[in-house]
C-alpha positions in Angstrom: 105.0 96.1 101.7 104.1 92.5 100.5 101.0 90.7 101.9 103.1 88.8 104.3 104.6 91.9 105.9 101.5 93.5 106.0 100.0 90.4 107.9 102.9 90.3 110.4 102.7 94.5 110.6 98.7 94.3 111.4 99.5 91.2 114.2 102.0 93.2 116.1 99.5 96.1 116.2 97.0 93.8 118.2 99.6 92.4 120.3 100.5 95.9 121.7 98.8 96.6 125.0 99.7 100.2 125.3 97.2 101.9 122.6 95.7 105.0 124.1 92.0 104.4 123.2 89.3 101.5 123.9 88.7 101.5 120.2 89.4 103.1 116.8 87.4 103.7 113.9 89.1 103.9 110.1 87.1 106.0 108.0 86.3 104.6 104.7 83.8 104.8 101.9 80.9 102.6 100.5 78.1 100.8 102.4 80.0 98.1 104.3 81.5 98.3 107.4 83.9 95.9 109.1 83.6 95.4 112.9 86.2 93.4 115.3 85.2 94.0 119.0 87.2 91.2 120.3 90.5 92.1 118.7 92.0 92.4 122.0 91.2 90.9 125.4 87.9 91.1 126.7 86.8 90.5 130.3 83.1 89.1 130.5 81.8 88.1 133.9 84.8 88.8 135.7 86.8 86.3 133.6 89.6 87.4 130.7 89.1 86.0 127.4 91.7 85.3 124.6 91.8 88.1 122.1 90.9 87.4 118.5 93.6 89.5 116.9 93.1 88.1 113.5 89.6 89.8 113.0 91.5 93.2 113.9 94.2 92.2 111.3 91.6 91.3 108.7 89.6 94.6 109.5 92.6 96.9 109.1 94.0 95.1 106.2 90.8 95.4 104.1 90.5 98.9 105.1 94.1 99.6 103.6 93.2 97.7 100.5 89.5 98.6 99.7 89.0 101.8 101.9 86.4 99.9 103.6 85.5 101.7 107.2 86.2 99.6 110.1 85.8 99.8 113.9 87.9 97.7 116.1 88.8 97.2 119.9 92.6 98.4 120.5 92.8 98.4 124.4 91.4 96.0 127.0 89.3 98.2 129.3 88.2 95.2 131.4 85.3 95.2 129.1 83.4 93.1 126.4 81.9 95.1 123.4 79.8 92.4 122.4 78.3 91.6 125.9 78.1 94.3 128.3 74.9 96.2 128.6 76.5 99.5 127.7 79.4 100.1 125.5 81.2 103.1 124.2 82.2 100.9 121.2 78.5 99.9 120.1 77.2 103.4 120.8 80.4 104.7 118.3 79.3 102.2 115.9 75.8 102.9 115.8 76.5 106.5 115.3 78.8 106.2 112.4 76.3 103.7 110.6 73.7 106.3 111.0 75.8 109.0 109.7 77.5 107.3 106.6 74.6 105.5 105.1 76.1 101.9 105.8 73.6 99.2 104.6 75.8 96.1 106.1 77.7 95.5 109.0 80.1 92.7 109.2 81.0 91.8 113.0 83.9 89.4 112.9 84.7 86.8 115.6 87.1 83.7 115.7 85.7 80.2 116.2 87.4 77.8 118.2 89.9 75.6 116.0 88.1 72.4 117.1 84.7 73.6 115.5 83.9 71.5 112.3 82.8 74.5 110.1 85.0 77.0 108.3 82.2 79.9 108.7 79.6 80.4 110.9 77.0 83.5 109.5 75.1 84.5 112.5 71.6 86.3 111.5 69.8 86.2 115.0 67.7 83.5 113.2 66.9 86.0 110.9 66.0 89.1 112.8 69.1 90.8 112.2 69.0 90.7 108.3 66.3 93.0 108.0 64.7 91.3 105.5 68.3 91.0 103.3 68.8 87.5 103.0 70.7 87.8 99.8 73.7 89.0 102.0 73.9 85.4 103.5 74.2 84.0 99.9 76.8 86.5 98.8 79.1 85.7 101.6 78.6 82.1 101.5 79.2 81.7 97.8 82.3 83.8 98.2 83.8 81.5 101.1 82.7 78.4 99.1 84.6 79.6 95.8 87.8 79.5 97.9 87.0 76.0 99.4 86.4 77.5 102.8 83.6 75.0 103.8 81.5 73.9 105.4 79.6 77.0 106.0 76.7 77.1 109.0 73.8 79.4 109.7 73.2 80.4 113.1 75.2 77.2 114.4 76.8 77.4 116.8 76.2 81.1 117.4 73.1 83.6 116.1 74.4 87.1 116.9 71.0 87.5 118.3 71.3 88.2 121.9 70.9 91.4 123.7 74.0 93.4 123.8 75.6 91.6 120.9 77.1 94.1 118.2 75.0 92.6 115.3 71.7 92.7 117.4 72.3 96.2 118.6 73.5 97.9 115.6 70.5 95.9 113.3 67.8 97.2 115.8 69.3 100.6 116.3 69.9 101.2 112.6 67.6 99.1 110.8 70.5 97.7 108.6 71.7 94.2 107.9 74.4 93.1 110.4 75.8 89.8 110.4 78.1 87.9 112.8 80.9 86.2 110.8 82.6 83.5 113.0 86.0 82.4 111.4 87.6 79.1 112.3 90.7 80.1 113.9 92.4 77.1 112.6 92.2 78.8 109.0 93.9 82.2 110.3 96.9 80.9 112.2 100.2 81.4 110.4 102.8 78.8 109.9 100.1 75.8 110.4 99.3 73.1 108.0 95.6 74.2 108.1 96.2 77.9 107.7 94.4 79.8 104.7 94.6 83.1 105.8 95.1 84.5 102.3 92.0 82.6 101.0 89.9 84.1 104.0 91.1 87.4 103.2 90.3 87.2 99.4 86.7 85.7 100.2 86.0 88.6 102.6 87.1 91.1 100.2 85.1 89.5 97.4 82.1 89.3 99.3 82.2 93.0 100.4 82.7 93.9 97.0 79.3 92.1 95.9 77.6 93.5 99.0 78.9 97.0 97.8 77.4 96.2 94.1 74.3 94.6 95.2 
């Protein structure tokens, strides 16, 4: 299957509302884990929010090609795994990180296409780094090499609120957990601004560098 067909297949997966489970964990190896808690619809404060399907796609594609473990939401359960006070998704993620010696969690999200930045790296204003600031440089450099800029830090989102994936797993597991907000305009297929393959490559190269760090 070529890359174009792989992308279409992964996108179709996250368009299917009939999956049996709230989330799925795909096993892998290494010290980096990818999370996509908004890969399907979410309900926050009684309001349904759009799915960020491309984050789930990237998680599945990177798992397939790099054997990197990942977790993603697969069914809308009237919940928001990145907001609710309790979450089976976050509980499962914390357990996996503890049991598999994960050092870095990259929590993928999508920015509105009208935002000026290509990538926002949320560090919880430094709290979620657990002293490992090199991770921000590694990821930023990987995206910059592919011309995916500007890149911002903790602007407009930090990932530091209570009950976010990055804040929860960082505190519970004492690991570096980064929020990665990707501009949706770079991900949408068949648009002039689409740079999906470059985003995929940049994220893959950043993961490789983190694994070797």
